[in-house]
C-alpha positions, 0 to 999 in steps of 0.5 A: 840426411841425418848422416850428413849432420853427423859426419859434419859434427865429427869432422868439425870436432876433428878440425877444431881439435887441430886448431882450425876455425870452422864457420858454417855458411849454409846448413840445410838438410843434407847439405852443409857448407863451412869456411875452414881457416887457419891463420890467413889461409882458408878454404870452403868445404861441403858435406852433402847427401849424394844419390848412389846412382852414378855412371862410374864407381867411386875412387879411393884417394889416399888423402881424402878417402873415397871421391866421385869419378871425375866424370860423375863430378863433372855431370854434377857440376853441369846440373848445378850450373843449370840450377844456379848462376854461380861463377865458380860453377861456370868455371868448373864446367868450362874446365870439365869441357876442356879436360874431361869431356866436351859439354855436349857429351856431359849434357847428354849424359846428365839427362840420365842422371836427372830424369827431370831434364832432357838434353835440350831443356838442360842446354836451354838453362845453360844458355842463360848462364855466363853473364857474370861481371869481373867483380863476380869472379874477384871474390873467388880468389883465383890464381889469375884473373878471368879474361871475360871476353875469352871466357864468353867466347869459349862458353858460346862455342861450347854451347853451340857445339853441344847443341849440334851434338845433341841434335845428331844423337839417336833419341833412344840413347838419351842419358848415356855416356859413350865409351870407345874400347879402341881408345880406352876412354869416354868420348863424344862421337861424331859422324860415326867416329870412333866407330866402336863408341858404345853407350854406357849407362849409369846405375846405383853404385856405378859400373866400369865399362864392359865392352862386348867380347868377340865370338 
Protein backbone atom coordinates (compact mmCIF):
# COMPACT_ATOMS: atom_id res chain seq x y z
CA UNK A 1 0.00 0.00 0.00
CA UNK A 2 2.87 2.37 0.81
CA UNK A 3 4.22 1.91 -2.71
CA UNK A 4 1.02 3.41 -4.15
CA UNK A 5 1.56 6.58 -2.11
CA UNK A 6 5.23 6.67 -3.11
CA UNK A 7 4.42 6.23 -6.79
CA UNK A 8 1.78 8.95 -6.63
CA UNK A 9 4.16 11.36 -4.89
CA UNK A 10 6.83 10.80 -7.55
CA UNK A 11 4.37 11.13 -10.42
CA UNK A 12 2.77 14.22 -8.90
CA UNK A 13 6.14 15.93 -8.58
CA UNK A 14 6.96 15.08 -12.20
CA UNK A 15 3.60 16.32 -13.49
CA UNK A 16 3.77 19.55 -11.52
CA UNK A 17 7.33 20.19 -12.70
CA UNK A 18 5.94 20.16 -16.26
CA UNK A 19 3.19 22.65 -15.43
CA UNK A 20 0.27 20.34 -14.72
CA UNK A 21 -2.11 21.00 -11.84
CA UNK A 22 -2.81 17.88 -9.77
CA UNK A 23 -5.90 17.83 -7.54
CA UNK A 24 -6.48 14.79 -5.33
CA UNK A 25 -10.10 13.59 -5.35
CA UNK A 26 -9.79 10.26 -3.51
CA UNK A 27 -6.98 9.23 -1.19
CA UNK A 28 -7.23 5.87 0.54
CA UNK A 29 -4.70 3.17 1.43
CA UNK A 30 -3.83 1.54 -1.86
CA UNK A 31 -5.96 3.86 -4.02
CA UNK A 32 -5.50 7.48 -5.07
CA UNK A 33 -7.49 9.30 -7.75
CA UNK A 34 -6.51 12.75 -8.95
CA UNK A 35 -7.59 15.27 -11.57
CA UNK A 36 -4.69 16.38 -13.76
CA UNK A 37 -5.17 19.60 -15.71
CA UNK A 38 -3.30 21.90 -18.05
CA UNK A 39 -5.19 24.95 -19.21
CA UNK A 40 -8.69 23.90 -20.28
CA UNK A 41 -7.72 20.24 -20.72
CA UNK A 42 -7.97 17.74 -17.90
CA UNK A 43 -8.21 14.04 -17.18
CA UNK A 44 -8.42 11.75 -14.17
CA UNK A 45 -5.68 9.33 -13.20
CA UNK A 46 -5.76 6.57 -10.61
CA UNK A 47 -2.96 4.93 -8.65
CA UNK A 48 -3.99 1.61 -7.13
CA UNK A 49 -2.66 -1.57 -5.61
CA UNK A 50 -3.56 -4.55 -7.78
CA UNK A 51 -3.21 -8.23 -6.97
CA UNK A 52 -0.58 -10.11 -8.96
CA UNK A 53 -3.20 -12.79 -9.61
CA UNK A 54 -4.42 -12.45 -13.18
CA UNK A 55 -5.26 -14.52 -16.23
CA UNK A 56 -2.64 -13.09 -18.57
CA UNK A 57 0.75 -11.40 -18.15
CA UNK A 58 0.91 -7.62 -18.26
CA UNK A 59 1.76 -5.95 -21.56
CA UNK A 60 4.40 -3.35 -22.26
CA UNK A 61 3.13 -0.09 -23.72
CA UNK A 62 5.69 2.25 -25.26
CA UNK A 63 3.90 5.32 -23.91
CA UNK A 64 2.74 4.47 -20.39
CA UNK A 65 4.84 1.42 -19.47
CA UNK A 66 3.30 -1.84 -18.29
CA UNK A 67 -0.48 -2.23 -18.54
CA UNK A 68 -2.98 -4.97 -17.81
CA UNK A 69 -4.04 -7.21 -20.66
CA UNK A 70 -7.41 -5.95 -21.98
CA UNK A 71 -9.16 -9.10 -20.76
CA UNK A 72 -7.89 -8.67 -17.19
CA UNK A 73 -8.86 -5.01 -17.35
CA UNK A 74 -12.35 -5.99 -18.53
CA UNK A 75 -12.69 -8.47 -15.66
CA UNK A 76 -11.70 -5.75 -13.19
CA UNK A 77 -14.37 -3.51 -14.70
CA UNK A 78 -17.02 -6.21 -14.26
CA UNK A 79 -16.07 -6.60 -10.60
CA UNK A 80 -16.03 -2.81 -10.15
CA UNK A 81 -19.53 -2.49 -11.61
CA UNK A 82 -20.78 -5.22 -9.29
CA UNK A 83 -19.52 -3.24 -6.31
CA UNK A 84 -20.54 0.30 -7.29
CA UNK A 85 -23.20 1.87 -9.47
CA UNK A 86 -21.02 4.19 -11.55
CA UNK A 87 -22.18 5.13 -15.07
CA UNK A 88 -18.61 5.07 -16.43
CA UNK A 89 -18.22 1.46 -15.26
CA UNK A 90 -21.42 0.49 -17.05
CA UNK A 91 -20.18 2.04 -20.30
CA UNK A 92 -16.81 0.31 -19.92
CA UNK A 93 -18.40 -3.10 -19.34
CA UNK A 94 -20.73 -2.75 -22.33
CA UNK A 95 -17.74 -1.71 -24.45
CA UNK A 96 -15.82 -4.78 -23.21
CA UNK A 97 -18.86 -6.95 -24.05
CA UNK A 98 -18.83 -5.56 -27.60
CA UNK A 99 -15.08 -5.56 -28.28
CA UNK A 100 -13.28 -8.00 -25.98
CA UNK A 101 -15.48 -10.86 -24.73
CA UNK A 102 -19.23 -11.26 -24.25
CA UNK A 103 -20.49 -10.48 -20.75
CA UNK A 104 -21.21 -14.13 -19.96
CA UNK A 105 -17.60 -15.16 -20.49
CA UNK A 106 -16.40 -12.19 -18.42
CA UNK A 107 -18.74 -12.96 -15.52
CA UNK A 108 -17.77 -16.64 -15.60
CA UNK A 109 -14.07 -15.79 -15.39
CA UNK A 110 -14.49 -12.93 -12.90
CA UNK A 111 -15.70 -15.44 -10.32
CA UNK A 112 -12.20 -16.92 -10.48
CA UNK A 113 -10.56 -13.55 -9.99
CA UNK A 114 -12.65 -12.83 -6.90
CA UNK A 115 -13.54 -16.13 -5.13
CA UNK A 116 -16.08 -14.22 -3.00
CA UNK A 117 -18.44 -14.41 -5.98
CA UNK A 118 -20.07 -17.18 -7.91
CA UNK A 119 -21.04 -16.39 -11.51
CA UNK A 120 -24.71 -16.38 -10.48
CA UNK A 121 -24.23 -14.04 -7.50
CA UNK A 122 -22.09 -11.70 -9.57
CA UNK A 123 -24.72 -11.61 -12.31
CA UNK A 124 -27.45 -10.80 -9.78
CA UNK A 125 -25.49 -7.72 -8.68
CA UNK A 126 -24.99 -6.65 -12.28
CA UNK A 127 -28.74 -6.91 -12.91
CA UNK A 128 -29.21 -4.05 -10.43
CA UNK A 129 -27.07 -1.73 -12.54
CA UNK A 130 -27.99 0.29 -15.59
CA UNK A 131 -30.70 2.55 -14.15
CA UNK A 132 -28.87 5.83 -14.74
CA UNK A 133 -30.42 9.04 -16.02
CA UNK A 134 -29.13 11.34 -18.75
CA UNK A 135 -27.60 13.76 -16.25
CA UNK A 136 -25.51 10.94 -14.78
CA UNK A 137 -23.70 10.57 -18.11
CA UNK A 138 -23.52 14.30 -18.83
CA UNK A 139 -20.83 14.82 -16.21
CA UNK A 140 -18.56 12.29 -17.95
CA UNK A 141 -17.88 14.70 -20.85
CA UNK A 142 -18.40 11.99 -23.46
CA UNK A 143 -17.61 12.53 -27.14
CA UNK A 144 -21.26 11.86 -27.98
CA UNK A 145 -24.45 11.63 -25.91
CA UNK A 146 -25.71 8.30 -24.63
CA UNK A 147 -28.90 6.90 -26.12
CA UNK A 148 -30.52 5.68 -22.91
CA UNK A 149 -33.08 3.46 -24.65
CA UNK A 150 -30.44 1.74 -26.76
CA UNK A 151 -28.09 1.43 -23.79
CA UNK A 152 -30.81 -0.21 -21.71
CA UNK A 153 -31.71 -2.59 -24.56
CA UNK A 154 -28.10 -3.64 -25.09
CA UNK A 155 -27.50 -4.09 -21.35
CA UNK A 156 -30.59 -6.25 -20.86
CA UNK A 157 -29.68 -8.38 -23.88
CA UNK A 158 -26.13 -8.87 -22.54
CA UNK A 159 -27.46 -9.88 -19.12
CA UNK A 160 -29.95 -12.35 -20.59
CA UNK A 161 -27.28 -13.88 -22.82
CA UNK A 162 -24.88 -14.12 -19.88
CA UNK A 163 -27.49 -15.90 -17.77
CA UNK A 164 -28.03 -18.53 -20.46
CA UNK A 165 -24.28 -19.08 -20.85
CA UNK A 166 -23.67 -19.40 -17.10
CA UNK A 167 -26.51 -21.88 -16.71
CA UNK A 168 -25.07 -24.12 -19.42
CA UNK A 169 -21.45 -24.30 -18.23
CA UNK A 170 -20.07 -27.21 -16.17
CA UNK A 171 -19.69 -26.21 -12.53
CA UNK A 172 -16.20 -27.70 -12.26
CA UNK A 173 -14.95 -25.06 -14.71
CA UNK A 174 -16.14 -22.02 -12.76
CA UNK A 175 -13.67 -19.15 -12.84
CA UNK A 176 -11.95 -19.83 -16.16
CA UNK A 177 -11.62 -18.17 -19.52
CA UNK A 178 -11.97 -20.27 -22.67
CA UNK A 179 -9.26 -20.29 -25.33
CA UNK A 180 -9.68 -21.76 -28.83
CA UNK A 181 -6.36 -22.61 -30.52
CA UNK A 182 -8.15 -22.84 -33.90
CA UNK A 183 -9.00 -19.16 -33.61
CA UNK A 184 -5.96 -18.08 -31.58
CA UNK A 185 -8.41 -16.21 -29.40
CA UNK A 186 -10.43 -16.31 -26.21
CA UNK A 187 -14.05 -17.19 -26.87
CA UNK A 188 -17.43 -17.78 -25.27
CA UNK A 189 -18.21 -21.36 -26.38
CA UNK A 190 -21.78 -22.38 -27.11
CA UNK A 191 -23.08 -25.88 -27.73
CA UNK A 192 -19.58 -27.23 -28.26
CA UNK A 193 -18.53 -24.51 -30.72
CA UNK A 194 -15.68 -23.95 -31.19
CA UNK A 195 -14.91 -27.60 -30.50
CA UNK A 196 -11.37 -26.94 -29.26
CA UNK A 197 -12.29 -24.32 -26.63
CA UNK A 198 -10.36 -25.19 -23.48
CA UNK A 199 -10.36 -23.74 -19.95
CA UNK A 200 -7.66 -21.19 -19.14
CA UNK A 201 -7.16 -20.39 -15.45
CA UNK A 202 -5.36 -17.48 -13.85
CA UNK A 203 -2.38 -17.53 -11.53
CA UNK A 204 0.03 -15.03 -9.93
CA UNK A 205 1.59 -13.06 -12.75
CA UNK A 206 -0.75 -14.51 -15.36
CA UNK A 207 0.10 -17.04 -18.06
CA UNK A 208 -0.28 -17.23 -21.83
CA UNK A 209 -2.49 -20.05 -23.17
CA UNK A 210 -0.58 -23.26 -23.66
CA UNK A 211 -2.54 -25.62 -25.94
CA UNK A 212 -1.75 -29.31 -25.49
CA UNK A 213 0.55 -30.72 -28.14
CA UNK A 214 -0.63 -33.62 -30.23
CA UNK A 215 1.21 -36.91 -29.82
